[in-house]
C-alpha positions as CSV (number, residue, x, y, z in Angstrom):
1,M,29.0,89.6,81.7
2,T,25.3,89.2,81.9
3,Y,22.9,90.8,79.3
4,E,19.2,90.9,80.0
5,L,16.3,92.4,77.9
6,K,13.0,93.6,79.2
7,T,9.8,93.2,77.1
8,R,8.1,96.5,76.5
9,G,4.9,97.0,78.4
10,S,5.6,94.2,80.9
11,D,8.0,93.2,83.6
12,R,9.1,90.1,81.7
13,R,12.9,89.8,81.3
14,F,15.0,87.5,79.2
15,K,18.7,86.7,79.8
16,I,20.5,86.7,76.5
17,I,24.0,86.2,78.1
18,D,24.4,84.8,81.6
19,R,27.8,85.2,83.1
20,G,29.4,85.1,79.7
21,R,27.4,82.2,78.3
22,L,24.9,82.6,75.5
23,T,21.7,81.3,77.1
24,A,20.3,80.0,73.8
25,L,23.0,77.2,73.9
26,D,21.3,75.7,76.9
27,D,17.7,75.8,75.5
28,P,16.2,72.3,75.2
29,E,14.9,73.0,71.7
30,V,18.4,74.2,70.5
31,K,20.0,71.1,72.1
32,A,17.4,68.8,70.4
33,L,18.1,70.4,67.0
34,A,21.9,70.1,67.5
35,S,21.6,66.5,68.4
36,R,20.4,65.7,64.9
37,Y,23.9,66.6,63.7
38,G,26.0,65.0,66.4
39,K,26.5,65.1,70.1
40,A,24.8,68.3,71.3
41,E,27.3,68.9,74.1
42,D,30.2,68.9,71.6
43,L,28.4,71.0,69.0
44,L,27.3,73.7,71.4
45,R,30.4,74.0,73.6
46,E,32.5,77.1,73.5
47,D,35.7,76.5,71.5
48,W,37.5,79.6,72.6
49,I,37.1,81.9,75.6
50,P,39.1,85.1,75.1
51,A,41.7,85.9,77.7
52,I,41.0,89.3,79.3
53,P,43.6,90.5,81.8
54,G,42.2,91.2,85.2
55,I,39.1,89.3,84.4
56,N,40.0,85.7,83.6
57,V,43.8,85.8,83.3
58,K,46.6,87.6,85.2
59,G,47.2,91.2,84.4
60,D,45.8,94.7,84.7
61,F,42.6,95.2,82.6
62,Q,43.3,98.9,81.7
63,K,47.0,98.6,81.2
64,D,47.2,95.3,79.4
65,Y,43.9,95.3,77.6
66,G,41.7,98.3,77.9
67,S,44.1,100.8,76.3
68,N,44.4,98.6,73.1
69,P,42.0,95.6,73.0
70,L,42.5,94.9,69.4
71,G,46.3,94.7,69.8
72,Y,45.9,92.3,72.7
73,V,43.4,90.1,70.8
74,L,45.8,90.0,67.7
75,R,48.7,89.0,70.0
76,E,46.5,86.3,71.5
77,A,45.6,85.0,68.0
78,E,49.3,84.8,67.0
79,E,50.1,82.8,70.2
80,I,47.2,80.4,69.4
81,K,48.6,79.9,65.9
82,K,51.9,79.0,67.4
83,G,50.3,76.5,69.6
84,N,50.9,78.5,72.8
85,Y,47.4,78.4,74.3
86,P,46.6,78.8,77.1
87,Y,49.3,81.4,77.8
88,L,49.9,84.6,79.7
89,F,51.6,87.5,78.1
């Protein structure tokens, strides 16, 4: 997913999310600040990328996820707790 904002009264656009990645995490100033507390790459990396059927794991988006996203996420969380990650339902 990509999310972009347009500044009022101008044609200037800002990508907030670029193909699922929060763009602020790649900003040099954010990286510099993070490096004060450890290795910036480690501190700013994504710890968890949710599995979404039909998008980044096998399955049918509407049947397996779209009809009950919360149920799918809760099942995923239970599998993670059991140590079964990555997995496919």
